[in-house]
C-alpha positions, 0 to 999 in steps of 0.5 A, spaced: 955 863 570 951 857 571 957 852 570 961 856 575 955 856 580 955 848 579 962 847 580 962 851 586 956 847 589 960 841 587 966 843 591 962 845 597 958 838 597 964 834 596 968 837 603 966 834 609 966 840 613 960 843 610 954 839 614 957 839 621 958 847 620 951 848 618 949 843 623 953 848 628 950 854 625 943 851 626 944 849 633 947 856 635 941 859 632 936 854 636 940 855 642 939 863 642 932 862 640 930 857 645 933 862 650 929 868 647 923 863 648 924 861 655 924 869 657 918 870 653 914 864 656 912 866 663 909 860 667 905 863 673 904 857 677 909 851 678 913 852 672 916 844 673 909 841 673 908 841 665 915 837 664 915 832 670 910 832 676 914 827 680 919 827 686 926 827 686 926 819 687 922 819 680 927 823 677 932 819 679 929 813 677 928 816 670 935 818 669 938 811 671 933 808 666 935 813 661 943 812 662 942 804 662 938 804 655 944 809 653 949 804 655 945 798 652 945 801 645 952 803 646 954 796 647 950 793 642 953 798 637 960 796 639 958 788 639 955 789 632 961 793 629 966 787 632 962 782 629 962 785 622 969 787 622 971 780 624 966 777 619 969 782 613 
C-alpha cells in the first residue's frame, strides 16, 4: 500500500500541471474568501481613506511610477536573458 502511494505521489510530482492547478485552486478559494470578507467588513466613514487618502493626481502618479517600474524590470530581465543566451 505504501509503495503504491509513493508511486502515485512521484507520478503527480513529476507532472508539470500539479503546481499550477494547486495555485489556481488556492486563488479561487482566496477570491471567494476576499469577496466574503469584503461583505462582512463594513467601514462606516470614508472607505477609501484607509487605502490611500490622496486625490486623483496622486493616484495617477502612483500608477505611473508602478507602471514605469514594471517596464524597467521587464526590460532588465529581457536584457539579462539576451546576454546569457549570447554568452552560452
